[in-house]
N, C-alpha and C positions, 0 to 999 in steps of 0.2 A: 642651553643648546643640546640637541639630542645626539646622543653618540652615533657615529657613522656605522651602518650595518655591513658587517665583513663575513662573507660566507667563506668556509674552508671546503674546497672541492680538488678532487684529483685532476690533473690535466686532461687525463683520458675521458673522464665523465664529462668535463667541461667542453673539450673539443667535439665529443660525440653529441652533446646536447645542442650546440651552436651550429654545427654542421647539419645536424638533423633538421633544424628549422630552416636554414638556408636552403637545404634541399627541398624541402616542403614547398617553399616559397617559390623556387624557380621552376619546379615541376608543374605546380597548379597556376602560378601567376605569369608565366613566361613562355615556356617552351612546348607544353603539350596542349592539343585541342581538346575541347569538351566533346563528349560522344554525341551530344544532343545537336548542337548547332555547328560542330566542326571547326569552331573558332578558337585562337588564342585570345587572351585578354586584350592585347593591343589592336588586334583586328576588331574585336567585338566593340570596343571603344571608338574607334575611328567610324564604324558604320552607324553607331547610336548617335555620336556627336554630329555627324553630317545630316543623319535624319532629323535630328532635333532642330537643326539649323535651317532645315529646309532646303538642303543641297542635294535635290533629288533629281532623277533623271528628266522630269518634265519642266525644270527649270533652268536657267542658264548655268553655265560654268562659273566656278569661283576658284581663286587663287589657292593652290596647294597649301601654301604657307599659312593662309588664314584657317584651313582645316586642322593642319598640324598643331598651330598656336591653340586653337579650340580644344583640341583633344589633350595637348600636354597641360594646359591651364586648369581644365576642369576635371579630367579623369585620369590621365596617364602621366605621373610626375617623374619622367625619365628623359632621356635625351631626344632632341628633335629629329636627330638622324635616324634612330631607330624607329620612330612613328613613321617618318617620310619613307623609309626603306619598305615597310610593311604597306604603306598605303600604295606604293608604286608597285609592289609584288602584286597586289589584288587588282591591279589593271592590266597586267601583261597577259596578253591572250596566248603566250607560248608557254606559259607556266599554270595558268588556271584554265580548266575547260570551259567556265562559264564565268568570266571576271566580274567581280562585284563593283569595280570602279571603273568610270570612263574618264580618260585623261586626254587634254589638249596637250600637245607639246611632246618633247622627247622624254618618253618613259623608259630608255633603254632598249637594248635589241638582243637578238639571238646570238650575236657576236661578243656578248658580254660587255658592251658599251654602258658606262654608267648614266643614269637619267640626268636631265638638267637639273639645276638647283631649284628648290621648291618655289623660289620667288617667280621663277620663269613659268611653271606649268600650272595647268588649271585642272580641276576634277570636280567631278559629280558622281553620285551614286547611279549604278547602271540599272535598268529596269528589273531585272532579276534579283537585285539586291533589295529592291522593294518587297519581295516576297521574304527575305530574311527578317524584315522588321514589321511585316505586316501585322496588324493586331496587337502591337506592343502597347497600344494605350488603352487596351481593354483588360488590364489587369491579368495578362496572360502569362507573365513571368515574374519571379521575384525580383524586387529591387532592393539595392543597398546603398549605403551611403557612400560617397567618394573619399578620396584620401583626407580631405580637410573638412568633411562633415557640411558642405555647402550644398550639394546636390545629390540625386540618387542617379544611380546607374543600374543597369540590369545584370544580373548574374549570368544569364543566358539569354539568347534572342529567341523568337519564337520559330524563326527557321522553317518555313514552310517548304524548303527544298532540302533533301538529304545533303546536306553541304559536305561533310566531312568525306563522303566517297565521291561526290562530283567534283569538287576541286582538290581533294587530297590534302595531305598535310606533310611538312617535313621540320624536324626539329631536334635539338640535343639538349639534355639536361643532366643532372646529378643521377648517374646510375641508370638512366632511360634514355632511349632515343626513339623517335618515331619516323616511319617513311611509309605513307600512304598515298598510293597511286590515284590519279583521276580517274572518273568512270563517267559513262554516259547516262544523262539525266532520264531520257524516256526509257531505257532499259531498268534503271533503279526504281522508277515509279512502277513499272509493270511487275517487277518482283514484289515491291510493297502492297501493291493491290493484292496480288496472289497470296502473300503471306497474311494479309489481314483477313481473308477468308479461309486460309488453311495454316493455321499457327503451328502445326507440327510438321509443316514442310520439310522435305529433306534437303541437304546442300545441293546434291545433283539436280533437284528439281529448280532449285533457286538459280543455278547456274545455266538453267535453259534460258532464262531471262537476263541474268548477267554472266555473259561468258567470260569477262575479263575486263582489264583495265581499257579506258578509252583516253589515250593521251592527245592533248591540244596540237601536239606536232605530228600526230599520225604514227607512220612507221608499221612495223610488223612485229608481233609477239609471237615468240615460239615457245612451247612448253605448256601444254594444258595441266600436266602433272603439278608443275610448279605453282600454277594458279590455284588449282584445287587445294593443294597442301596450304597455301597462304589463307585461303578463304576458311579453311578449317582450323588452322591453328594461330593464324595471325603472323606467321613466317613462312616464307617461300622465295624461290628464286625463279625469275624468267629470263629469257633472253630477248633483247629488243635491238631490231636491226633496221637499217635504213630502207626506204623503198626506192629500188633501183631499176633502170632499164637500160639496155645496150642498143645503141643507135648506130646504123652505118652512114658514114659520110662519104662524101665524093673520094674517089680515088681509091676505094676499098678500105680506107680506115675505118676505125670504129671509135666510138666515144660511150663512155658511162655517164649516165645522167641521174643525179640523185635529186629526188623531190621531195622526199621528207625524211628527217634525221631522227635518232633516239631522242626520248624526252630529257630535258636539261642538259644537252650536248651543247657546247659552245661551237657555233658553226666556224667561226673565223679561225679559232684553234684547231678544228678538224680540217679546214682546207690547208693550213699551214703545215700541220703534220703530214697530209699527203705529198705536199711538195718536199718536204724535208726527207721524206723516204726515198722521193724521186732522186733529189740532189745528192743523197748519201749512197745512191746506188743500191739500196736495199730491195728495190724492186725493179725489173727491167721492163719497158715497154710503155711507160706514161711520157707523153711530150709535155703536157701541161694540165694542172689542176686550176681551175678558176671557179670564183663565185659570181653566178649570173643571176643573183636574186634581185626581183624588182618587184613593182607594185603588184604584178599578176601572181606572184608567189615564189616559194623557195626554189631555187635550182642551184646545184653544183655540177659543173661539168668537168669530167676527167678525159681528156683527149690523149688517145693511144697512138704509138707509132705504127706504121704499117707492118703488118703480119704480127702483132702483138696479140698474145692470148687473153682475150676480154675476160672470159669466166675466171681463168686463173688468177689475174690481177685482182678482179673484184673479190675473190675468195681471200686473197692475201690481205687487201685492205679491210675487209670485214674482220679478219683475225687480229690485224695489228693496229687498227685506228679505232675511234670511237663510232664507225659506221655501225658497230655492233657492241653492245654493251650488257652487262649483266645487271639487271634490276632486282634489288632484294626488298621484299616486302618485310616490313617491321611494323605492324598496325596496333600502336600503342595510343590509348586515348584516356582522358579523364572520365571515369565511370563511377558515379555516386562518390565524387571526390577522391577517388583512388586511382592511380594510374594502372590501367590493365592492358594486357595483349588481347585482342579481341579478333573473332573472325566475321565473315560476312554476316552470318545469321544473327549473331549477337547484335553488330551494328544496326541491322536493319530492325529487329526486334525492338531494341532500345529507342530507336527513332519512331517507330510506330507508337509505343507507350508514351513517349513524350508529346507527339502530336494529339494523341486523344486527350492528354492532359490539357494541352493548349486550347483545344476545342471546347472542353469542359469548363475552363476558366472563363474563355470567351462567352460561352453560352451563359454561365452564370452572371458574368458582367452584363450582357444584352438583356438577360431576364430581369434582373434588378433594375436596369434603367428603364425597360418597358413598363414594368409594374409601377415604378415611381411616376412616370409619365400617365400611365392609365389612371392611377389615383387623382392626378391634377386634372385630367380631361374629365373624369367624372365630376369632381367638383365644379369645373367650368359649366358643365351641361347642367348641373343641379342650379347653379347660380343663375343661369339664363332662364330656367324654367321658373324662377322666383324673383325675377329681375327687379320689380317694384320693390320687394322688401329689402333686397340687397342694397338698391340706391338709396332707399329710405335710410337704412341703417348706417350706411357710409356717410351720408349727408349729416346726419345726427352725432357723428363723431367729431371728437376733437382734432385729431390728426392721425397720421396713417398707422401708428402702433395702436391707437385707441380704437381705429376702424377694425384692424384685424382682430383685436381682442373681442369687440362688439359681434363680429361675424362668427367668431368661434363659440361665444357664449350664447347668443340669441338665435342663430340659425343652424347650429350643429356642424359647421365646417372645422376641420383640424387645422393645424399651423400652416403646412404646405398649400394646402387649398386656399386658405385665407390669403396667403401671400400672393399667390398667382391672380386671385380676384382683385386684389388692390392695385396690383401692377398691370392689370388688363387695359389696353387702350379702348377708347369709346367706339371705335369703328367695328369693334368685334361684337358689338351687341346687336348686329344684324342677324336676320334669319339665316343667311348664307352661312355664316360662321357657326351656328348652330348645327347646320347639317354637316358641314366639314368636321366640327368636332364629333358628331356621331359616327362619321366615317373613320376618323382616326381611332375612336373607341373599338370600333369592329377589328379594325387592322391590328390594333394592339393585342386585343383578346386572341386573334388568330396567331400572332407571333408568340406570345406568350405560351400558348398551348403548344406550339411547335418547339419552343425551348424546353419546356418542360418534359416533352417526349424525348428530346435528344438525352436530357441529363437522366432520365429513368430508363431509358431503352438502349442497352448496348448496341444492338444491329442498327438502331438508327443513327447512332453516333458514328459506326463503321460507315454507313451509307453516305453520311455528309463527308466523311474523310475521304473516301473513295472519290466522291464526285469533285471534290476539291484538287485531289491529285490529279484527275484526268483533265480537268481544266488547265492546270498548269502544264501538263504534258502536251496538251494541243497547242499552247502558246510557245513554250520555251524548249520543247525537246528538238533536238538536231540529229542528223544521220551519224552513225559511228565512223570514225575517222581511222582508228587503228585496226588492222587486220590481224586475226588470230589465227595461227597455225598450231596444230596438235603437237607436232614433234620438233625436237631441236635438231636442226641440220648441223651434221659434222662438217666442219670445213677442213678440206684436204689441200694442201698448199702443193703445188708442183714446183720443184726446184728451178726449172726453167723460167718461172715468172721471176724468182727473186735473184736469179744469178745470170749475168751476161756469159754467154758460152764464148769460152777463149781457149785457144790451145796453148799449153803451158807444159813445162818440164818440172816432175816432182823427184825429190832426192829424199831418201831415208838412209840414215848412216847407221853404223854398228853401235856407235856411242849414244845415239838417241836424238840426233839433230834432224830437224824435219824442214822442208821449205818447198815452195814452187817459185819459178822463175818464167818470165815471159819467153817465148821461142826466140824473139829478138835479142834478149840479153844472152840466152844460151849459145846461139849461134855466133854471137860477136865476142865470145870468150873462148879461151882454150878450155877443153872438156875437164882436164885434170885440175884445173885452177877453180875448184868448187868450194873453197872457203874452209874445209875440214883440217882438224889438226893431222900432224904426221902420224899419229898413232891411231888414227881412225880412217874408216873407208865405208864407201856406199853399200848398203844392202839393196838399195833400188835406185835405179835411174830410168824413169819412164815419161815418154812423152804422152799427155792425155788431155783431157778436157776439164774445165772448172766445175762441170756438171758431175763429174766421176766421184767416186768413193774410195777412200784409203782406209785399208784394214792393215793393223800392226800388231804381230802376235809375240808375245814374251815367252822365253823359256820357263817361267812359273805359271802358265796357263791363263794369262790375263790378255784380252783383246782390247786394243785402244783404236777408236773409230775417229776419224775426221773427214767430213766433206772436203773435197780438194779445194773448193773456193774459200774455205775458212783457213787454209794453211797461210802462214806468213809469206807474203809476196815480196820477194827481195830479188836482188841482183844475183846473177849466177856466181858471182865471186864472194857473196856474203854467206855467212854461215848458217843463217836462219834461227828457228827458235828450237831450244831443247825441250823434249817431251815433259821434263820435270817442271817447266814453267806452268802447266796445267794439271798434269797427272804425275805423282810421285812414283818413282820405282823403287821396289824393296831392294835391300842389299844383296847384291849378286844377281838382280834381274836385270835382264837386257832384251832387247828386240831381236828375234831370230829370224823373222819373215816379214815382209811387207808385201801387200797385193792390192793392186787398184782394179775396181770393178765399175762397169758402166751404170749398171742398176743394182738396186738392193733387192730385187725379186728374180735374181738368177736361179736358173731350175737346178743347179747341180748340188754337190755335196762337199763338205770340208772333211778331208781326211788328216789324222794327226796321230803321231807316234810318241811315245815317251822313253826315256833312258831305261826305265826298269821293265821294258818289253811290252807295253800296251799300245793298242791301236784303237782308234775310235772312228765312227764315220756320223756325221750329223748333217741334216739338211741345211743349206746355205741360209734360206729363208728364216731359220730359228735364231739367226745372229742379227736380228733388227736392232739398231742402235735405239737406246732409251733416251729419255728427256735430259738425263744428267751425263750424256757422253762426254761433255767438255770437261767435267772435273772428275769423273769416275771411270775407271776400267771394269769391263765385265768379265766374268769367268768363262771361258771357251772350253776348257779341259780341267776335270778335278784330278789331282795327282795323288797318289796313294802314300808313297813313302815321303820323309823329309828330303831325301836326296834325289828323289826323281824329278826330272826336268823334261820339258818337251823338246823333241830334237828336230822336228819338221811339221809343217802344215802345208797341205796341198788342197788346190781345188779341183774336184774331179766331175767330169761329165763323160759318160761312156762315149768311146769313139767306135770307128768303124773295125780298127785293128783290136785285138784282144789284149786288154791290159791287165796286169797283175802287180801285185805289192811284193817289194822285196825289202826284208829286214835283215840287216847284218849287225853282228855284235862286235865289241871291241876285241874280243878274242879270235874273231874271224870266221863265227859261224853264221851260215846264211839260210834263210827260209824264204821261199817264194810261194805264194799262194794267191787265188782268185780274190778280187775285191768282194765278191758277192758273200764271201764268207763273213765279212764284217758286218754285222747287223746295223741298221740305222738307229742310234742313239740319241737321247736328249742332251741338252747343253751341258747340264752339271752331272754328268756321268764320268766314271774312269775308263770306259770301254772295255775291250776283250783283249785276252792274250794273243800277241803276235808271234812272239818267239820264247821258248823255254829256256830261260838264262841259269848259268852257274851263279852262285852266291857273289862271286867277286867279278861278275861280268856285267856289261851293259851294252844296250843297243846304242849305236853310233848314229844311225839314220835309217829312215823309212822313205823309199821312193817308189813311185809308179813306174812300171817298166813294161816293155814288150817283148816278145821272144826273138825279135830280128835286132835288138839293140845291142850295145856293147858297154861294158862298165869300165869307169876309170876309178882307180883307188889309191889312197896314199897312207902309208903307215907312220908310226910316230918316229921311225929312224930315218925318215926322208926318202923311202923307197916309193916309187910309182908304179903301178901295174895296170894293164888293160886284160879283159877276159870278156868272153861272150856271156850274154845273160843266158842264152840256151844251155850253157853249161851247167846251170843251176837248175835242178828238176822242179817242175812245178808241183807242189804237193799241198799239204794241209797246213793251216796255221797252228801256233802253239807247240811247235815241235822244236827239238834242240837244233835241227838243222845240219848243213854240211859244211866242212871247212873250205875256205875259200883262199887261206894262206898255209904256207908250209910252216909246219911246227919246228922251232929250233929249241935246243935245249938252253943255250946260252944266247942271251940279248934277243929273245924272240920278237918277232915283228907283232905289233898291235895295229888294228884297224883305226884309222882317225876319222876318215870321211870316204864317201864314195858319191859318184854320180852316173846317170846312165847318159847315153848318146847315141843318135843314129850311125848306123855302121858306114854311110857315106860321109861322115863330118869329116872335115880336113883342117879344121880350126885348131885353136890351143885352148888349153885349160889353165887355171891359175890356182897355184899352192899358196896359202896364206899362213904365215907362222905366227907364233905367240909374241914376237916382237913389237909391230907386225912387219915382216918383209914379204914381198910378192915375187913369186917365182913362176915364170910362163913355161909350159911344157907343151911342145907340139905333138899332137896325137900321132901325126905320120912319122915321128921319130922312134916310135915304139911299135912292137908287134904284140898281137894277142898272146896272152900267156894262158896256162891252165891253173886249176885249182891248187896244184902242187907247188907253184912258184910264188916267189915273193917280189917279182918285179925287179926294176933297176933303180939304183940310188941317183936322185936329181937333186936333193937338199942336203947341205953341209950343216947338220943340227948344231954344232959347235960355233960355227961363224953365222948362220942364218937364223937359228932358232927352231923350235919343234913346230912341225905342221899342226895346224889346228882346223883347217878349213880348205875345202877343195870346192872351186866354183869355175864357171865358164870365164874365159879371157873376154872381157868387154871390148866390142868392136866400135869404138866410139869415134865418130867423125862428125863434122860440122853439119852434115846432111843425114844424121843418124836418123833410122826410122824407130818406131815405138817397139818393133821386135828386137832390134839391136841394143836399144837401151835398157831392157828388161833384163836385171841381173838375177836370173832364176838359177835353180840348182841343177838344171838339166840342159842339154845341149841338143839343138836340133837344127 
């Protein structure tokens, strides 16, 4: 008994070797198509087995189960489900441009329905599949033994059509994947004929014949650059969209009709997705989406509500459903037993080379057969010319074998000729047969000369190939189904399409809570019952629309954007969501200003000031929200020092009245200058100097004012003061400025905040302390002071806290207007 052979191998080497073998097997034997016939092994075996079995287009249909069993038993020792799946796919005219199998029964659908079981369906080869197998019996391809060495199967089919590009391929294997789209047969043949005569043809020239893929489901391809890149390198991306039209119905309503959808998109899921978007109110204006496909063709109808924006809804659906998809080329095929990523010219050149080889092998086979037949015919003619001697020799022989031997030895025939003579029937001894044999001899000589010319002359070979391809085009070519557009259309979605317009009330609080409530909920509640904590208060309460845009500015120079329709919709009494649920605020960071805009293309600018005395002006359109606005804040102001903070942000559009900027420091220095002195700068800049501060001073606020307005001020000691804006001279920016407070040696007043108001304003202002407590101050209770006064005390700092903010007194009623609801820093 021999000792068992044990090998010592590292796990790394063992795994590498075994996985390498496995990878090679699935790459070559399962997942990737051959560049010559465009088939995977299972597809090739199905076609070969059905052809061998006589299951062709000109015969009746046979049960699919019989074909599957035949393939599985003789050529493909794997599960019947994978064989049947491949058989079915080759019959689906929405997957293949020119199906290779004809099937009776349920072979699936564009809705993703599975086919009926193979015991119910019937199949046969299609007429064009006959071209894939044409001349296979003429030794045109190499044959190899099957898995149990009982039969032979082809390593490749003759493939008289460029099937790899006509029907495309898709597959995934170890380390490789392939995605080759379908193409138009007529266009490919035109390109092949041109390439046959111009082997150095450029890709641009070939693309004049093959402008791009031609999907069985039609549709529209956008992006010629992507096609060219794919044809050049084997990789590229194109956009494929549905073919749509907008129809006007009775009553002025409109309907979007879809007659072609992108390749390999599931129609039922597409319709469901559109209805899901409608039910989830992601898109407004769709009344119903239904599948109206019937025997006359595909049709999806999207019925719209009266007054709906059909073009806008279509753009939204193209962007958010599979009405438009990205198709990624990855043209990988087996070339010379190796997987390669190939371009258009490589595929066409390889196919032409293969077809030349097929014609050469077929011609050699036909030549050999003709020469053998000619030899026999010559022997028969010779025998008929000496018929008496032949008959005498045969009659004198003992048996058939002896007769053959005597013919060879006495009359000079060779073995094949002698065999033909002894098996010849008596009726062929007539004069008519002699004439027929002589005619056949002439035909054979002509054919042999033709075959020899093809084999010896490259031009003659090309001529034969060209003629055969033209014949194929004439019989099988069909018009292009897919339209090609050179540029990818950019889809712009109008917010009005995706959001139902609704009047709402928006609240933003000092602590960072935001919400929107319906007008009904707002009016049914007490305005002060807004759900906020006792130590929190609103920065903004404003009636607006769900189509508006909310901008929130923090003291550290960050801008947080939210479309109003995306705000949490809650009852007015509920607190809403905190900004930190989506965007975290840094330590000490808080929202200082919230503004609502109807549009994102407002013509004005944003003015902003910082505590270190800087001012900046930037065009509003520069602050367009990015794609990550939901989770990331953007920088609207770059701060210089670690202690610097933004003190105010204002939206500015020049008015009829002359406006200027007023900056006042904590120590009470004020500078008023023209807005035009602030240059328009970019987003990530620090701006220019507004006021020249002492080292221990800071700017408390920056406001837009005009010369006819008054100012309300509050100090840290609780003093309230009013003065005329005109008392502060209009000068240049970046100056120290003039004092607007009287300097005291003991417990001097320091300005906390100020705001401008119109001279005829009769309402109240509100002082907020650090506790916070709210103190109302009526404007009419105080008279205008001068720059040398400190006003009158209105806050007891020991019992009420130190003032930190001055704002208008909100005039909130159940019938509040949007102007009354907006808690801005100015009174008008």
